[in-house]
N, C-alpha and C positions, 0 to 999 in steps of 0.2 A: 217715848220722849226721853231726853237725856236724864240720867240719874246724877246724884251728887258726885259720883265718881267720873262723870264725863262720858258716860255711855250714851249711845244713840240706838233707837229702834230702827231696824230696817224692815221695811215692809217688803218645772217649767216649760211649757212652750217648746221645749226641744224634743226631738224624736227620742223615744225610749232607747237607751243603749242596751247592749247585751247584758243579761242578768235581770232585766225588768220584765215581768210577765203578769198576766191576769190569772187569778185563781177562781175556779168555779166553787160554789158552796160545798159540794161534796168533798173536794180536796181539802178545803179549809177545815171542814168538820173532822176529817181524818187527821190533819196536822194537830189540831187542838186536843183530839182524843188520845193521840199516841205519843206526842212529843214531850219528853221530860225536860227538854231544854228551852221551853217557850216561856217568855216573860211578858207581862203586860205593863206598859208605861202610860200612865194617865196624866192628863192635863189638870193639875190641881186647881187651876184658876177657873175651870169650867164645870168641875164635878166634885162632889164630896167623896173623894177617893177612899178614905178609910172606911166610911160607912158602907160604900158599895162593896169593897173587897171583903171586909169582915162580915158583911151581911150575907155573903154568898160563898164563903170559904172558911172552913173551921181552923185551918192551920197554914195560912200563907206566910211566905217570907216577904217582908216589906221594907222599904227605905224611902225616905223623902230626900230627893237629890240635893236640896238646899241645906240640909242638915250638915253642920260641921264646915260650912263654906262661908265666904263673905256675904252670901245672899241669905243668911239664916234669919234675918229680920223679916223676910218675906216667906217664912216657912208655911204660913197658912195657904199660900197659893203655889207651893212647890210642886214640881213634877213628882209623881208618885210611882215608884217601881215596885211591882209585885210579882213574886214567883208563886203561881197557884199550886196548891197541893194536888195530889192524885185524886181524881174524881171531883175536882172543883166545879161548883155550880156556876162559876163566872162565865164559862163557855156557853152556857145555855141562855145567857141574857146579853148577847152581843148588841142588841138594839139599845141597851142602856149606855154603852160606852164606845161603840164603833166609830163615832165621829169625834170622840173626845180623848182618844188615846191610840196607841199603836202596839203592835206585837213585835217582839225581838226573839231571835233564836241564837243561842251561843253555847259553846262547850266550856266557856270560862266560868269561874266561880261567881257567885252572886256578888261578892265584894269587889271582884275585879271588874265586873260589868258596871256596877254602880260607879266605881271610880272613873272608868272611861267615859261614861255618860256625863259625869260632873265636869270633865274636861271640855265638853261641848256646850256647856251652858251659855257661853258667849264665844264669838268668833271675831277674828281680826278683819277689819275693813282695809281697803287700799290706803286710806288716810291714817292707818295705824290706830284708829279708835277701835273700841270693842263694841260689838252689837249683840244683844241677847238673841239667841237663836231658838225658836220654838219648834225644834225638831220632833217634839212629842205631839205636835198637831199633825194629823194625817195630811191635811192640805199642804202645810209647809214642808213636811218631810218629802212628799212627792216632788214638789217644786225644787227643793234643794237637791235631791238625789238625781233628778232628771237633768239638772244643769251642771253636774260634776263631770269631770273626766274620769275614765276608768281608774286611773291611778289615784285620783282624789277620793273616789268612792271607796277604794280599798283602805286608804289612810283614815278616812273619816269613820269607817265601820269598825276598824280595829278588830276586836275579838268577836264582833257580831257577824254571824254567817248568813242571816236572813232578816230583812225588815218586812213587815206586812202592815199595810194600811188600807183603810176603807176609803174609797173615792166615790164620786157620784156615779161612776160607771161600774162599780163593783170593787172587789178586793184586789189589791195589787201586791205582788211579791217582788222584792228587790234583793238580789244576791250579788255581793262582790265576787270577783273572779278568784280572789285569794284572801287569806287572813292577813290583817294588818297589825300594826304594833298597838298594844294596849297602852293607853295613856293614864297618867295619874291626875287626880283632881287639881293639884297645884299647877298643872300645866295648862289650865284653862286659858283659852285664847290662842292656842297653838295653831288651830286650823284657820287658814286665810281664805277669805272670799275674794273672787276675782271681780274686776270692774265690769266685765261683760255679763257676769251673773246679776250684779246689781242693776245694770242697764236693762237687762231682760225683765227682771221683776218689776222695775219701775214702769216699763212699757205695758206689762200685763196689768198692773194696778191702774194705769191710765185708761186702758181699754175697759176694765171693769167699771171705772167711774163713769165713762161715757155711756155704758149700758144702763147704769143706775139712773143717770140723768135722763136718758131717753125714756125710761119707764116712768120716772117721776113727772116728767113734762108731758106724758101721754102722747108720744109721737105716733105717727102712722106706722103701719107694718113696714119692717125694713126691706121687704121685697118690693114694695110699691115705690113709684117714682117720688111721691111726696115724702115718704118715709126716708128715702135715701138723701133727699135734699135737706130734710130736718136734721139728720145725723151729721151731715157735712157742716151745717150751720152750728150745731152744738160743739163740734170739734173746733171750729173757728173761734167761737165765743169762749171756749175753755182756754185756748191759747191766749186770747186777749186778757182774760181774767188773771192768768198766771203772770203775764207781763206787767200787770198793774199791782202785783203783789198779793193776790188772793190765792195763796198756796194751799192753805188748809181746805179740806174737802167741803166743810160746811160753809166757808166763805165763798168758795167757788160756786157752789150750788145756789147760794143766795143771789149771787150776781147773775147766774143763768136764769133764775126765776124772774128777776127784774127785767132782764133783757128780753125774755120770752113774752112777758106781759106788756112791756112798753118798747116794742122794737124800734119805733121812730125816735122816741125821746132819749133812748139810751145812747144814741150817737150824737146828741146835742153837744156842741163844743164845750160849753161851760161844765156840763155834767162829765164829759170825758176828762176834762182837766181836773175836776174834783176827784174822780176815781183814781187818777194817776198821781194824786198828791200824797206821797207816802210819808209825809210828816205826821199824818194821823194814822191811827191803827186801822187795819182792814175792817174790823167790826164797826168802828165809828163812821168810816166813809160809807159803808153800806147802809147803816141806819139813817144817816143824813140824806143820802140819795133816795132812800125809800120814802122818807117824809116829804121830800120835794116832789117825787113822782106821784104820790097819792094826794098832793095838794094840801098837806098838813102844815106847810110853812109859807 
């Protein structure tokens, strides 16, 4: 959601370009055991990073990325950079953090790495607005890097020679073809996202919503004729909901629930007019329609 500073949240699908590959567990174990240049970046909003790190490493180097920046008021949920010490026990508890953080390899100093990562806290949209970028989330890192050009991958990575993230299909290694320029924290927002990236992610989010709706409404198997028709109907209803201003996911799903339960009534002319009356808020329109459909008015 937009912050007081006018920021917006942005919520890939592309073939993996050269430099992206899967890691089997034995190779990952060797990397974590031998690499003196490996860092752990945790999502402070999802995990108690200090407790985890200090509970499994006696002498780590750590830094909260929001510290010393304009985001310092949100320090409690700051991304948390850790340089594990030799023999760190953090590598033995990957299950505790593998979906809540990523691994980074670099020859740069700890301070230089932290500074570069701070410059990526937010990125520029085509509208010139800034969007927070959750690149420390494995899911979003993979989507971001898969959608970059090789040149953008190098620029974004800066001094980082390898990114490692846990996906549903296993561990993924992402290496830029060359070293890029290290950025300073005060340059935050220097990296620009392209419109085609935003369009791609929006379409991916749309498809995920359709699948959630299909599951929520308990549709038939998607391989069956009935299941295919139900999915097509959900896609059509979702488009109708958006045209009527039900943009937020919970509003759209509420509309789908009503349409699913009352398929004939939902197309009633007076009800359609009510849904399309955007002088009332989406929540108000849905609540009033629900009372009408259930005979409470």
